[in-house]
C-alpha positions as CSV (number, residue, x, y, z in Angstrom):
1,W,3.7,-0.1,8.7
2,G,7.3,0.5,7.7
3,G,6.5,3.4,5.3
4,S,6.3,5.9,8.1
5,P,6.9,6.2,11.9
6,D,3.5,4.8,12.6
7,I,0.6,3.2,11.0
8,M,-0.8,5.4,8.0
9,A,-4.5,5.6,6.8
10,G,-5.1,5.2,3.0
11,L,-7.6,5.3,0.5
12,P,-6.9,2.8,-2.3
13,A,-8.8,2.6,-5.7
14,F,-8.3,0.0,-8.4
15,V,-9.2,-1.7,-11.5
16,D,-8.8,-5.5,-11.8
17,L,-8.6,-7.4,-15.2
18,A,-9.1,-11.2,-14.7
19,H,-9.2,-14.4,-16.7
20,S,-11.6,-16.9,-15.0
21,S,-11.1,-20.5,-15.8
22,G,-12.0,-23.7,-14.2
23,S,-8.4,-24.3,-13.2
24,A,-6.0,-22.7,-10.6
25,W,-4.4,-20.9,-13.6
26,S,-6.7,-17.8,-13.6
27,P,-4.4,-14.7,-13.8
28,S,-5.4,-11.3,-13.0
29,L,-3.8,-7.7,-13.3
30,R,-4.7,-5.1,-11.0
31,A,-3.7,-1.3,-11.3
32,G,-4.4,0.9,-8.6
33,F,-3.9,4.3,-6.8
34,L,-3.2,4.9,-3.1
35,Y,-3.4,8.0,-1.1
36,A,-2.2,7.6,2.6
37,N,-1.7,10.3,5.3
38,S,-0.1,9.7,8.6
39,G,-1.4,12.7,10.1
40,D,0.8,14.6,12.7
41,Q,3.0,12.1,14.6
42,A,5.1,13.1,17.5
43,V,8.9,12.1,17.1
44,A,11.9,13.1,18.9
45,G,12.5,16.9,18.7
46,G,9.1,17.6,17.0
47,G,6.4,16.2,14.8
48,V,6.2,15.0,11.3
49,R,3.4,14.4,8.7
50,L,4.0,11.8,5.8
51,V,1.8,11.7,2.7
52,Q,2.2,9.1,0.2
53,T,0.8,9.1,-3.3
54,L,1.3,5.9,-5.1
55,A,0.6,3.9,-8.3
56,T,0.3,0.2,-7.6
57,L,0.3,-2.9,-10.0
58,D,-0.5,-6.3,-8.8
59,L,0.1,-9.6,-10.8
60,C,-1.9,-12.8,-9.6
61,P,-1.3,-15.7,-11.7
62,L,-3.3,-18.3,-9.8
63,R,-6.7,-18.6,-7.9
64,W,-8.4,-21.0,-6.0
65,S,-12.3,-20.8,-5.4
66,A,-14.6,-22.7,-3.1
67,W,-18.2,-21.7,-2.4
68,N,-18.3,-17.8,-2.6
69,L,-14.6,-17.5,-1.5
70,R,-11.7,-16.9,-3.7
71,V,-7.9,-16.8,-2.8
72,A,-5.0,-15.4,-4.7
73,P,-1.4,-15.0,-4.1
74,C,0.2,-12.1,-6.1
75,V,3.4,-10.0,-7.0
76,H,3.1,-6.3,-6.0
77,G,4.7,-3.3,-7.2
78,E,4.2,0.3,-6.2
79,G,5.8,3.7,-7.0
80,G,5.3,7.3,-6.5
81,A,6.0,9.9,-4.1
82,V,6.3,10.5,-0.4
83,D,5.9,14.2,1.0
84,V,7.3,14.8,4.5
85,S,6.7,17.9,6.5
86,G,8.0,19.0,9.8
87,V,5.4,19.7,12.5
88,G,6.1,22.0,15.4
89,V,9.6,22.8,14.6
90,S,11.3,25.8,13.4
91,P,12.0,26.3,10.5
92,A,9.3,23.8,9.3
93,R,10.3,22.4,6.0
94,S,8.7,19.9,3.6
95,E,10.6,17.4,1.1
96,T,9.0,15.2,-1.6
97,R,11.1,12.2,-2.3
98,P,10.4,9.1,-4.6
99,W,9.0,5.9,-3.2
100,L,9.6,2.6,-4.8
101,A,8.7,-0.9,-3.4
102,A,8.0,-4.5,-4.5
103,G,6.8,-7.6,-2.7
104,V,4.0,-10.2,-2.4
105,L,0.5,-10.2,-1.1
106,G,-2.4,-12.4,-0.6
107,R,-6.2,-11.7,-1.3
108,V,-9.3,-13.3,0.0
109,R,-12.5,-12.3,-1.7
110,Y,-16.1,-13.3,-0.4
111,V,-18.9,-12.8,-3.2
112,A,-22.0,-12.2,-1.0
113,I,-24.5,-11.2,-3.8
114,S,-23.0,-11.2,-7.3
115,P,-21.9,-8.9,-8.6
116,F,-20.8,-7.3,-5.4
117,F,-17.8,-8.5,-3.3
118,I,-15.9,-7.9,-0.1
119,E,-12.1,-8.4,-0.3
120,I,-9.3,-8.4,2.4
121,Y,-5.7,-8.2,1.4
122,G,-2.3,-7.8,2.8
123,G,1.3,-8.3,2.1
124,V,4.9,-7.3,2.7
125,D,7.2,-5.2,0.5
126,L,11.0,-4.6,0.1
127,T,11.4,-1.0,0.1
128,L,13.7,-0.2,-2.8
129,Q,13.9,3.6,-2.2
130,R,15.0,4.2,1.5
131,D,15.3,7.9,2.4
132,R,16.3,9.3,6.0
133,F,14.4,12.3,7.2
134,F,15.8,14.4,9.8
135,F,15.7,17.6,11.8
136,E,18.8,19.8,11.5
137,P,21.6,19.4,12.4
138,D,21.4,15.6,12.5
139,N,18.5,14.1,14.4
140,T,16.9,11.4,12.6
141,V,13.2,11.3,13.0
142,F,12.4,8.6,10.3
143,R,14.2,6.1,8.1
144,A,12.1,4.0,5.8
145,R,12.3,0.3,6.9
146,L,13.7,-2.2,4.5
147,V,10.8,-4.3,4.8
148,S,7.1,-2.8,5.2
149,G,3.7,-4.1,5.3
150,Y,0.3,-3.4,4.7
151,A,-3.3,-4.8,5.1
152,T,-6.5,-3.5,3.7
153,G,-10.1,-4.2,2.8
154,A,-12.4,-3.3,-0.1
155,L,-15.8,-3.4,-1.3
156,G,-16.3,-3.7,-4.9
157,L,-18.6,-4.4,-7.9
158,T,-17.7,-6.8,-10.8
159,I,-18.7,-5.1,-14.0
160,L,-18.1,-7.8,-16.7
């Protein structure tokens, strides 16, 4: 939420490099890619579709483990592009703008059968690039919120 007028569905992919130790100091670095599409959304004066294509980077310095659960707080950053298209308006236009956000997130990982895991994570971001999208002459259909949030899940495989 916050990155579009309504909730967007996305497909994330990532690679996680982690150092495991017996202490809470177990840093990890995750580099990822996210593609999210809002679909057609009705707004005042017509419709809009937003597509985000982002690179993400998470730094998680700490991790706590108990049983098969792992919990980690992280610092999150993302950057890329958002493509916005007018739907059901004339003339329909499309615009691609930069997207930049940073914030915090939390992860909870459950290792059912090693090396496979299930993970849920979510967080809040401060939107650093806040554009306003409008139908001419001046009907604002969307302005990125200052604070946006997200929640998602992942199925994964630990290689090393």
